[in-house]
C-alpha positions as CSV (number, residue, x, y, z in Angstrom):
1,M,127.6,100.7,94.4
2,R,126.9,103.2,97.2
3,Y,127.0,102.1,100.8
4,S,123.2,102.7,101.4
5,V,122.2,100.7,98.3
6,L,124.7,97.9,99.0
7,L,123.6,97.5,102.6
8,D,119.9,97.5,101.8
9,R,120.3,94.9,99.0
10,L,122.5,92.8,101.2
11,Q,120.0,92.8,104.1
12,N,117.1,92.0,101.7
13,L,118.9,89.1,100.2
14,I,120.0,87.5,103.4
15,N,116.8,88.4,105.4
16,R,118.6,90.0,108.4
17,K,120.3,93.1,109.6
18,V,124.0,93.5,108.9
19,E,126.1,95.6,111.4
20,Q,129.2,97.6,110.5
21,A,131.3,95.2,112.5
22,E,130.3,92.3,110.4
23,L,131.4,94.2,107.2
24,C,134.6,95.1,108.8
25,K,135.4,91.5,109.6
26,I,134.6,90.2,106.1
27,L,136.5,92.9,104.3
28,N,139.3,93.1,106.9
29,Y,138.8,96.8,107.5
30,G,138.9,98.9,110.6
31,A,135.7,100.3,112.0
32,S,136.7,103.9,111.1
33,T,137.0,102.9,107.4
34,I,133.5,101.5,107.1
35,G,132.1,104.2,109.4
36,A,133.5,107.0,107.1
37,R,132.1,105.2,104.1
38,K,128.7,105.1,105.7
39,A,128.8,108.7,106.6
40,R,129.7,109.8,103.1
41,D,127.5,107.1,101.5
42,S,130.5,106.4,99.2
43,E,131.0,103.7,96.7
44,F,132.1,100.1,97.3
45,P,134.6,99.0,94.6
46,T,133.9,95.9,92.5
47,D,136.5,93.7,94.2
48,E,134.9,94.3,97.7
49,I,131.5,93.5,96.4
50,E,132.8,90.2,94.9
51,I,134.1,89.4,98.4
52,L,130.7,89.9,99.9
53,N,129.1,87.9,97.1
54,S,131.4,85.0,97.8
55,H,130.9,85.2,101.6
56,Y,127.1,85.3,101.6
57,G,126.5,83.2,98.4
58,I,124.6,86.0,96.7
59,N,124.9,88.3,93.7
60,L,124.6,92.0,94.7
61,F,125.1,93.1,91.1
62,T,121.9,91.5,89.9
63,N,120.1,91.4,93.3
64,T,119.7,87.7,93.3
65,T,120.6,84.7,95.4
66,Q,122.4,81.8,93.8
67,N,120.3,78.9,92.7
68,A,117.2,81.0,93.0
69,L,113.9,79.2,92.0
70,G,110.6,80.5,90.7
71,V,112.0,83.9,89.5
72,L,111.2,85.9,86.4
73,P,113.1,84.7,83.3
74,D,116.2,86.5,82.2
75,V,114.8,89.7,80.7
76,E,116.1,93.3,80.9
77,K,112.8,95.0,81.6
78,V,109.5,94.1,83.2
79,Q,106.1,95.8,82.9
80,I,104.4,97.0,86.1
81,D,101.6,99.3,87.2
82,Y,102.7,102.9,88.0
83,Y,100.5,105.2,90.1
84,P,101.9,108.7,89.3
85,D,99.5,110.5,91.6
86,V,99.9,108.3,94.7
87,L,102.5,109.6,97.1
88,G,104.1,107.5,99.8
89,S,105.4,109.7,102.6
90,C,109.0,109.4,103.9
91,G,108.0,111.8,106.6
92,T,104.7,112.8,108.4
93,G,102.3,111.2,106.0
94,V,100.6,112.2,102.7
95,F,97.0,111.6,101.8
96,I,96.4,109.3,98.8
97,Q,95.5,111.2,95.7
98,S,94.1,109.7,92.4
99,Q,94.6,106.0,92.0
100,E,94.7,106.2,88.2
101,K,97.5,104.0,86.8
102,E,99.6,103.5,83.7
103,V,101.7,100.5,82.7
104,I,105.4,101.2,82.2
105,E,108.6,99.2,81.6
106,V,111.1,99.1,84.5
107,P,114.7,97.8,84.3
108,K,115.0,94.4,86.1
109,N,118.1,95.5,87.8
110,A,116.2,98.3,89.6
111,F,114.8,95.6,91.9
112,W,116.8,94.7,95.1
113,T,115.4,91.2,95.2
114,D,114.3,88.4,92.8
115,I,111.1,89.1,90.9
116,S,108.7,86.3,91.6
117,L,106.2,85.1,89.1
118,S,103.7,84.7,91.9
119,K,103.9,88.3,93.2
120,H,102.3,91.5,92.1
121,Y,104.4,94.6,91.7
122,S,103.7,98.3,91.3
123,M,105.4,101.7,91.5
124,I,104.6,104.9,93.5
125,N,106.4,108.1,94.3
126,A,108.3,108.8,97.5
127,Y,107.8,112.1,99.3
128,G,109.8,113.6,102.1
129,N,113.3,113.0,103.7
130,S,112.8,110.7,106.7
131,M,114.3,107.7,104.8
132,Q,117.4,109.5,103.5
133,P,119.9,108.4,102.3
134,V,118.3,105.1,101.3
135,I,115.2,106.7,99.8
136,L,115.2,110.3,98.5
137,D,112.4,112.7,97.9
138,G,111.1,112.0,94.4
139,D,112.4,108.5,94.1
140,K,110.1,106.0,92.3
141,L,109.6,103.0,94.6
142,L,109.0,99.5,93.4
143,I,106.5,97.8,95.7
144,E,105.8,94.1,96.2
145,K,102.2,93.6,97.3
146,Y,101.7,92.4,100.8
147,E,99.9,89.1,101.1
148,D,99.5,88.8,104.9
149,E,103.0,87.4,105.3
150,Q,105.0,87.8,108.5
151,I,106.6,91.2,108.8
152,I,110.4,90.8,108.3
153,D,112.2,93.1,110.8
154,N,114.0,96.1,109.4
155,R,112.6,95.8,105.9
156,I,111.0,98.9,104.4
157,Y,107.2,98.8,104.0
158,V,104.5,101.0,102.5
159,F,101.5,101.2,104.8
160,C,98.4,103.2,105.6
161,Y,97.9,104.6,109.1
162,N,95.2,107.1,110.1
163,N,94.2,107.4,106.4
164,E,97.8,108.4,105.4
165,I,100.5,106.5,103.5
166,F,103.9,106.1,105.1
167,I,107.2,104.5,104.0
168,K,109.2,103.3,106.9
169,R,111.2,100.3,108.3
170,L,109.1,98.1,110.5
171,A,109.9,95.7,113.3
172,K,107.3,93.7,115.2
173,N,106.9,91.7,118.4
174,I,103.8,90.3,120.1
175,N,102.7,93.6,121.7
176,Q,104.5,96.3,119.8
177,L,105.2,97.6,116.3
178,M,108.2,99.9,115.8
179,I,108.1,102.4,112.9
180,M,111.6,103.5,112.1
181,S,113.2,106.2,109.9
182,E,116.7,106.2,108.3
183,N,117.1,110.0,109.0
184,E,118.2,110.4,112.6
185,D,116.2,113.6,112.9
186,F,113.0,111.5,113.0
187,D,112.0,109.6,116.2
188,T,111.0,105.9,116.2
189,I,107.3,105.5,116.7
190,K,106.1,102.6,118.9
191,L,102.5,101.4,118.5
192,Q,101.0,99.2,121.2
193,K,98.5,96.3,121.0
194,E,95.2,97.7,119.6
195,E,97.0,100.6,117.8
196,M,98.8,97.9,115.7
197,N,95.5,96.8,114.2
198,E,95.1,100.3,112.6
199,V,98.2,99.7,110.4
200,N,97.3,98.4,107.0
201,I,100.4,97.2,105.1
202,I,100.2,97.8,101.4
203,G,103.5,96.3,100.4
204,Q,107.3,96.0,100.8
205,V,109.7,98.3,99.0
206,V,111.9,96.0,96.8
207,G,113.7,98.5,94.6
208,L,113.7,102.1,93.4
209,I,114.4,104.2,90.4
210,R,116.1,107.6,90.8
211,N,116.0,110.6,88.5
212,L,113.2,109.2,86.3
213,K,111.2,112.0,84.7
């Protein structure tokens, strides 16, 4: 499992940001080892993933927490709505195109989190490079519909702003919304007070499929 995938799954499962120093302590590695792995987006071996599973009480292989309740039964694939002509921008924004949809089957293990029976899921296409290496241009993104929940800091959301769709990490406090990219070439955007009201959150990114034709 690549560093970027593992870190995003881990943070989604435990609902908080995980720093490199924390991984170093758990795996008993020096900072340079984890730093090099992050830079190359290299693989974590199975034995190290098992250590993380045991430490946090999760299962990174199946993207589930232990003793999870209210999740989809044990099936290999699920049916969701796919909008092939809707592009979510990992960059400067892309206008919504057609909203025609088709129903497709998606592997359950493509999701980073449990699939809840009470949630609605869909899939759109990613466009741009601002969220690399977590999300690449052309990835198919699995979206959990937003239901006016509290924004969870550092999660990846799909949202509409100025009539354009964006895919970014969000962090919110009382008077400010920070819009963050993974690619260091892109600056963090900070929206203040009334500007925050112009952001319409569509959903949270909860998985992806790569190289799907």
